[in-house]
C-alpha positions, 0 to 999 in steps of 0.5 A, a space after each residue: 899576702 898582706 899589703 900596706 895600701 892604706 892606713 885603713 888596712 891597719 887597726 890599733 894593734 897593727 900600729 902599735 906593733 909597727 911602732 914598737 918594732 921601729 923603736 927596737 930598730 931605731 939607731 941600728 947602723 949595721 946590716 941585719 940578716 932579717 930579709 937576706 934573700 928577699 927582693 924588694 922592688 922600688 917603683 917611683 913614678 913621681 919625684 921623691 927624695 925622702 921616701 925613696 931613699 929611706 925605703 931603699 936604705 931600710 931594705 938594705 939595712 935588713 939585707 934585702 936585695 933592692 932594685 929601683 925603677 923610676 919612670 924616667 928612662 924606663 919603658 914608661 917613657 915609651 908608653 908602657 902601661 903600669 899593668 904591663 910594667 908590673 907584669 914584666 917585673 913580676 917575672 923577677 919574683 919580688 917579695 915586696 914592691 914599694 910603689 909611688 904613682 900619681 894615679 889613685 889606686 895604682 898600688 891596688 893594681 900592682 897588688 892585683 898583677 903581682 904576688 908580692 907584698 905591696 907598700 903604697 908610697 903615695 898614690 895621687 892625693 889618696 894615701 901615704 900610709 908609711 908617712 903617717 906611721 913615721 909621723 906617729 912615731 916622731 910624735 910619740 918619741 917627742 910627746 909620749 902617749 898620744 891619747 888625747 893629744 891635739 894636732 893641727 894640720 895646716 894648709 893644702 889638705 885638699 891635695 894632700 895624701 899625707 893629711 888623709 893618712 895622718 887623720 886616720 892614723 891619729 884617730 887610731 891612737 886616740 888623738 884629736 885632729 883639726 884641719 886649718 886652712 883656706 875654705 877652698 883647700 879644706 875638702 867638703 865633708 872631711 869631718 866624717 873622718 873624725 876631725 874638726 875644721 877651721 879657716 882661721 890660723 888662730 885655731 892652731 893655738 891649742 895644738 900640741 903639734 902643728 903639722 904644716 902641709 906644702 902647697 901642692 901647686 903641681 896638683 892644682 888645676 885652678 887658683 885655690 888662693 889669690 896668691 902665695 903671698 896672701 896665703 903666707 900672710 893669712 895661714 903661714 906658720 910664723 914665730 908669732 903664731 907658735 907658742 913655746 913648746 908647740 912641736 912643729 912638723 912638715 912632711 917635706 919638701 918645705 917651701 920656706 916663706 910660704 907655708 912655714 917661716 924658716 925660723 920656725 922650721 929651724 927652731 928647737 921645737 921643730 921635729 922636721 929632721 926627726 921625721 926624716 930620721 924616723 922614716 928609716 926605722 919605720 920603713 924597716 919595721 913595715 918591711 919586717 912586718 910584711 916579709 919576716 918569717 916570724 911576722 903575723 900575716 893576715 889578709 886585711 884587704 881583698 884586692 879584686 
């Protein structure tokens, strides 16, 4: 069984295939019979609006049956472990499980204790592969070929699973990435992933795309910046710091006035709402790739 646990599970051909499928599926409003009779479980142990809703809509548009479970109101509230939750739900014979969890490695555990295809919808500050794929799709729709394009990822890289997945995905398609932010929020040694780093906001000047990250205060155990006001003053993406034609993206939710000025978020060069729209098509493509009978099935990740 093939899973999508990390961008590292994919090669460039995989990415191109998924994005081409998403392009074919984009704008499809009617139900397709592709996954009729398949059961997709959605397990979200963290809050989510965009990811959970788009996965559910993607599965339904492919005619899959969908069952959603959130931690609140489930047996997790009574102390049930993730292992026991998965063992229980596996008795329903799901074909795919989409899981978001605050602990790194949770999707691997789900894959270990079920026979379903597992899609990582975000695990701690580790990976969020479908977000990276929809971001590539959005960039490609706006800019065309991404080979040689420059992307500046700005903000709280340290706590961002989105950033880690996106760095890997951009490298696969030949784009260049620069991480920009306070030194305390740039992980040591991250250059080994094939990116550059900068601590001055002026480094976004040459980028084709400015990708803004949210300040993830819920994952911060200590003060990484003196104040949000100082962060906004030094690293916030404002109209004065964005040149005409630069595309601006943000995975959401947005903290207006902190990491991004509302005028930038709502500008004609903002691709933020396009990212939301891309999410349905790309997640349809991922589910199609995993579950459709004519999709290539390859073991790429051995789960112990």
